C-alpha positions as CSV (number, residue, x, y, z in Angstrom):
1,X,80.3,40.7,90.0
2,X,81.0,37.0,90.2
3,X,80.2,34.5,87.5
4,X,77.4,32.4,89.0
5,X,78.2,28.7,89.3
6,X,81.9,29.1,88.4
7,X,84.5,27.5,90.6
8,X,87.1,30.0,91.7
9,X,90.8,29.0,91.6
10,X,91.6,31.6,94.3
11,X,88.3,32.4,95.9
12,X,89.5,34.9,98.6
13,X,91.2,37.4,96.4
14,X,88.6,36.9,93.7
15,X,85.7,37.7,96.1
16,X,87.6,40.7,97.5
17,X,88.1,42.1,94.0
18,X,84.5,41.5,93.2
19,X,83.3,43.4,96.4
20,X,85.7,46.3,95.5
21,X,84.3,46.3,91.9
22,X,80.8,46.5,93.2
23,X,81.7,49.3,95.6
24,X,83.4,51.3,92.7
25,X,80.2,50.9,90.7
26,X,78.1,52.1,93.6
27,X,80.3,55.3,93.9
28,X,80.3,55.9,90.2
29,X,76.5,55.7,90.3
30,X,76.6,58.5,92.8
31,X,78.5,60.6,90.2
32,X,81.6,60.8,92.4
33,X,84.7,62.0,90.5
34,X,87.0,59.3,89.2
35,X,90.0,60.5,91.3
36,X,87.9,60.2,94.4
37,X,86.8,56.6,93.6
38,X,90.4,55.6,92.6
39,X,91.8,57.1,95.8
40,X,89.3,55.1,98.0
41,X,90.1,52.0,96.1
42,X,93.8,52.4,96.8
43,X,93.1,53.1,100.4
44,X,91.2,49.8,100.8
45,X,93.9,47.9,99.0
46,X,96.5,49.4,101.4
47,X,94.4,48.4,104.4
48,X,94.0,44.9,103.1
49,X,97.8,44.6,102.6
50,X,98.4,46.0,106.1
51,X,96.0,43.5,107.8
52,X,96.9,40.5,105.6
53,X,93.3,39.5,105.8
54,X,90.1,39.9,103.8
55,X,87.0,41.9,104.8
56,X,85.1,38.9,106.3
57,X,88.0,38.6,108.8
58,X,88.5,42.2,109.6
59,X,87.9,43.4,113.2
60,X,87.9,46.8,115.0
61,X,91.4,46.2,116.2
62,X,92.7,46.2,112.6
63,X,91.5,49.7,111.9
64,X,92.9,50.8,115.3
65,X,96.4,49.4,114.6
66,X,96.4,50.8,111.1
67,X,95.5,54.3,112.4
68,X,98.2,54.2,115.0
69,X,100.7,53.2,112.3
70,X,99.6,56.0,110.1
71,X,100.0,58.5,112.9
72,X,103.4,57.2,113.7
73,X,104.3,57.7,110.1
74,X,103.5,61.3,110.4
75,X,100.2,61.4,108.5
76,X,97.9,64.3,109.3
77,X,94.7,63.9,111.3
78,X,92.6,64.8,108.3
79,X,94.3,62.2,106.1
80,X,93.9,59.5,108.7
81,X,90.2,60.4,109.1
82,X,89.7,60.2,105.3
83,X,91.3,56.7,105.3
84,X,89.0,55.7,108.2
85,X,86.0,57.0,106.4
86,X,86.9,55.1,103.2
87,X,87.1,51.8,105.2
88,X,83.8,52.6,107.0
89,X,82.0,53.2,103.7
90,X,83.4,50.1,102.2
91,X,82.2,48.1,105.2
92,X,78.8,49.6,105.0
93,X,78.6,48.5,101.4
94,X,79.9,45.0,102.1
95,X,77.4,44.5,105.0
96,X,74.4,45.8,103.1
97,X,72.0,43.0,102.5
98,X,70.8,44.5,99.2
99,X,74.1,43.6,97.7
100,X,74.3,40.0,98.9
101,X,77.9,39.9,100.0
102,X,77.1,38.8,103.6
103,X,75.4,35.7,102.3
104,X,78.1,35.1,99.6
105,X,80.9,35.2,102.2
106,X,79.1,33.0,104.7
107,X,78.5,30.3,102.0
108,X,82.1,30.4,100.8
109,X,84.1,31.1,103.9
110,X,81.8,30.6,106.9
111,X,82.4,34.2,107.9
112,X,80.9,37.6,106.7
113,X,82.0,41.2,106.7
114,X,81.0,43.5,109.6
115,X,81.4,47.2,110.3
116,X,84.7,47.6,112.1
117,X,84.7,51.4,112.4
118,X,82.7,53.0,115.2
119,X,82.6,56.1,117.3
120,X,85.2,54.9,119.7
121,X,88.0,54.0,117.3
122,X,87.7,56.6,114.5
123,X,88.5,60.4,114.5
124,X,85.7,62.9,114.6
125,X,85.6,66.0,112.4
126,X,85.1,68.6,115.1
127,X,87.1,71.6,113.8
128,X,86.1,73.9,110.9
129,X,89.7,74.0,109.7
130,X,92.2,71.2,110.0
131,X,94.9,72.5,107.8
132,X,98.4,73.3,108.8
133,X,98.1,76.1,111.5
134,X,101.3,77.6,110.0
135,X,99.4,78.2,106.7
136,X,98.4,81.9,106.6
137,X,97.7,84.8,104.2
138,X,100.5,86.9,102.8
139,X,101.1,90.2,104.6
140,X,100.6,93.1,102.3
141,X,104.4,93.7,102.4
142,X,105.2,90.1,101.5
143,X,102.6,90.1,98.7
144,X,104.1,93.2,97.2
145,X,107.6,91.7,97.5
146,X,106.5,88.5,95.8
147,X,104.9,90.5,92.9
148,X,108.0,92.7,92.6
149,X,110.3,89.7,92.4
150,X,108.1,88.1,89.7
151,X,108.2,91.4,87.7
152,X,112.0,91.4,88.1
153,X,112.2,88.0,86.5
154,X,110.4,89.4,83.5
155,X,112.7,92.4,83.2
156,X,115.8,90.2,83.7
157,X,114.7,87.7,81.0
158,X,113.9,90.5,78.5
159,X,117.1,92.4,79.2
160,X,119.2,89.3,78.3
161,X,116.9,88.1,75.5
162,X,116.3,84.8,77.3
163,X,113.8,82.3,76.0
164,X,111.9,82.3,79.2
165,X,110.8,85.9,79.0
166,X,107.3,85.1,77.8
167,X,106.8,82.4,80.4
168,X,108.0,84.7,83.2
169,X,105.6,87.4,82.0
170,X,102.7,84.9,81.8
171,X,103.5,83.7,85.3
172,X,103.6,87.0,87.0
173,X,100.3,87.9,85.3
174,X,98.8,84.6,86.4
175,X,99.8,85.1,90.1
176,X,98.4,88.6,90.1
177,X,95.1,87.4,88.6
178,X,94.9,84.5,91.1
179,X,95.2,87.0,93.9
180,X,93.0,89.7,92.4
181,X,90.0,87.4,91.9
182,X,90.6,85.1,94.9
183,X,91.1,81.9,92.8
184,X,92.1,78.4,93.7
185,X,95.0,76.8,91.6
186,X,92.7,74.7,89.4
187,X,90.3,77.6,88.9
188,X,93.2,79.8,87.7
189,X,94.6,77.1,85.4
190,X,91.2,76.4,83.8
191,X,90.4,80.0,82.9
192,X,89.6,80.8,79.3
193,X,89.9,84.2,77.7
194,X,86.1,84.3,77.3
195,X,85.5,83.9,81.0
196,X,85.6,87.7,81.5
197,X,82.6,89.9,80.8
198,X,81.3,93.3,81.3
199,X,79.6,94.4,84.5
200,X,76.8,97.0,84.1
201,X,77.6,98.3,87.6
202,X,81.3,98.9,86.6
203,X,81.4,100.1,83.0
204,X,84.8,101.7,83.5
205,X,86.3,98.1,83.7
206,X,85.2,97.3,80.2
207,X,85.0,93.6,79.4
208,X,86.8,92.7,82.6
209,X,84.2,93.7,85.1
210,X,83.1,90.2,85.9
211,X,84.8,86.8,86.0
212,X,82.9,83.6,85.5
213,X,84.7,80.8,87.4
214,X,83.5,77.6,85.8
215,X,85.7,75.1,87.5
216,X,85.0,75.8,91.2
217,X,85.5,73.2,93.9
218,X,83.1,70.3,93.5
219,X,81.3,68.7,96.5
220,X,80.1,65.1,97.0
221,X,80.0,64.0,93.4
222,X,78.5,67.3,92.1
223,X,80.0,68.8,88.9
224,X,82.4,71.8,89.3
225,X,80.6,74.7,91.0
226,X,80.3,77.9,89.1
227,X,80.4,81.4,90.5
228,X,80.7,84.9,89.2
229,X,83.4,87.1,90.8
230,X,83.0,90.8,90.5
231,X,86.3,92.7,89.8
232,X,87.3,94.8,92.8
233,X,91.0,95.5,92.0
234,X,91.2,97.7,88.9
235,X,95.0,97.4,88.8
236,X,94.6,93.7,87.9
237,X,92.6,94.7,84.8
238,X,95.6,96.6,83.5
239,X,97.8,93.5,84.1
240,X,95.4,91.3,82.3
241,X,95.0,93.7,79.3
242,X,98.8,93.9,78.9
243,X,99.1,90.2,79.0
244,X,96.4,89.6,76.5
245,X,97.6,92.2,74.0
246,X,101.4,91.7,74.3
247,X,102.2,88.2,75.6
248,X,99.5,85.7,74.8
249,X,99.4,86.4,71.0
250,X,103.1,85.4,70.9
251,X,102.2,81.8,71.7
252,X,100.3,81.6,68.4
253,X,97.8,79.1,69.8
254,X,94.1,78.7,68.9
255,X,93.4,77.3,72.4
256,X,90.8,79.2,74.4
257,X,93.0,78.8,77.5
258,X,94.1,82.0,79.2
259,X,97.4,80.7,80.4
260,X,99.3,78.8,77.7
261,X,102.4,76.6,77.6
262,X,105.2,77.0,75.1
263,X,103.5,74.3,73.1
264,X,100.2,76.1,73.0
265,X,98.4,74.0,75.6
266,X,96.9,74.8,78.9
267,X,99.3,75.1,81.9
268,X,98.9,72.6,84.7
269,X,98.4,73.1,88.4
270,X,101.8,71.4,88.8
271,X,103.4,74.2,86.9
272,X,101.8,76.8,89.2
273,X,103.1,74.9,92.2
274,X,106.6,74.7,90.9
275,X,106.9,78.3,89.7
276,X,105.4,79.6,93.0
277,X,107.8,77.4,95.0
278,X,110.8,78.7,93.1
279,X,109.8,82.4,93.7
280,X,109.0,81.7,97.3
281,X,112.4,80.1,98.0
282,X,114.2,82.9,96.2
283,X,112.4,85.4,98.4
284,X,113.2,83.4,101.5
285,X,109.6,83.1,102.5
286,X,108.4,80.2,104.7
287,X,107.5,76.9,103.0
288,X,104.0,77.1,104.6
289,X,103.1,79.7,102.0
290,X,101.5,78.0,99.0
291,X,99.6,79.3,95.9
292,X,96.4,78.8,97.8
293,X,97.6,81.5,100.2
294,X,97.0,84.0,97.5
295,X,93.3,83.2,97.8
296,X,93.6,83.5,101.6
297,X,95.2,86.9,101.2
298,X,92.5,88.1,98.8
299,X,89.8,87.2,101.4
300,X,91.7,88.6,104.3
301,X,92.6,91.8,102.7
302,X,89.1,92.5,101.5
303,X,87.8,92.0,105.1
304,X,90.6,94.2,106.5
305,X,89.5,96.9,104.1
306,X,86.0,96.9,105.5
307,X,84.3,95.1,102.6
308,X,81.0,93.5,103.7
309,X,81.6,89.9,104.9
310,X,78.6,88.6,102.9
311,X,80.0,90.0,99.7
312,X,83.4,88.5,100.4
313,X,81.7,85.1,101.1
314,X,79.9,85.3,97.7
315,X,83.1,86.3,95.9
316,X,85.0,83.3,97.4
317,X,82.1,80.9,96.6
318,X,81.7,79.7,100.2
319,X,78.4,78.2,101.1
320,X,78.8,79.2,104.7
321,X,80.0,82.3,106.4
322,X,82.0,80.2,108.9
323,X,84.1,78.9,106.0
324,X,85.0,82.5,105.0
325,X,85.8,83.3,108.6
326,X,88.5,80.6,108.6
327,X,90.5,82.5,106.1
328,X,90.4,85.8,107.9
329,X,92.1,87.3,111.0
330,X,89.4,90.0,111.2
331,X,86.4,89.7,113.5
332,X,82.8,90.2,112.3
333,X,80.9,93.4,112.9
334,X,79.5,92.3,116.3
335,X,83.0,91.3,117.6
336,X,84.5,94.5,116.3
337,X,81.8,96.5,118.1
338,X,82.4,94.7,121.3
339,X,86.1,95.2,120.9
340,X,85.7,99.0,120.5
341,X,83.6,99.1,123.6
342,X,86.2,97.2,125.6
343,X,89.0,99.4,124.3
344,X,87.0,102.5,125.2
345,X,86.5,101.3,128.7
346,X,90.2,100.5,129.0
347,X,91.3,103.9,127.8
348,X,88.8,105.6,130.1
349,X,90.3,103.8,133.1
350,X,93.9,104.8,132.0
351,X,92.8,108.4,131.8
352,X,91.6,108.3,135.3
């Protein structure tokens, strides 16, 4: 990363940039996504600015002071831990003898990088879920109210001949599909019309019996994970058929995207956020409800309806049952059995 034998006009920033470049290359070799690499790069630059020093002079107290300042600024625990992890990974790289930065720094500055993050000054990941505890699924009444309001926007726009009628119709269909197949925002935005197919076990649903989700959440540098989601809400098929036959053709686009913009391109996750927020505020719902809560609701409502938890886990694309359990307020079979036994004893005692 440094030109051998060349004299550096400003050696300290030059060496720091070279270490960062090497670290970026290492992460790219692991096939990590570009946004992940860029985010970690920005984190290290912010940390260096905070300390006013370079890695060969960093100490444990620096990461501790920075973490305290982040907490005082209102950053969440998961965000602070992610920043700490980025610094720890960078230090591991800079200290690894296979890359030669320890020797390089000793020769140039008489000091070398060390690992400044340890068990006693960084946060542990001890909880399965660290999101906002106020985040929850929609109740069935709230969900119906949300969909009714979205439908009213379509009716109002069409009645007045407004330009936004198509967009409103598209958005209400998109929110219903997001819920009915338990999708994340990006998964919904990246759908193509060809992602739906027949399911031999449900011929009555036609070509909408199965949805292939091609842009599932990636993990640790892997490409987007795929999963097939069986259609379990027939009413959503009618919504989708109506949209494909009456709305989407009006956009006149050759794009394969299911949800189109007025210019014929694919809608963005930002648009999903903005339209959802506008409807939520108009309904007076709490700000903790986000588009992802539609996915929460899908999982919770299926479990509440008695659908097998393993099937729900596979529909959601979760690797572990414990992840699915985070989204639900319904106990598993064993807990439900124990609950019924406890209630039976309680009612028996009351009858006495």
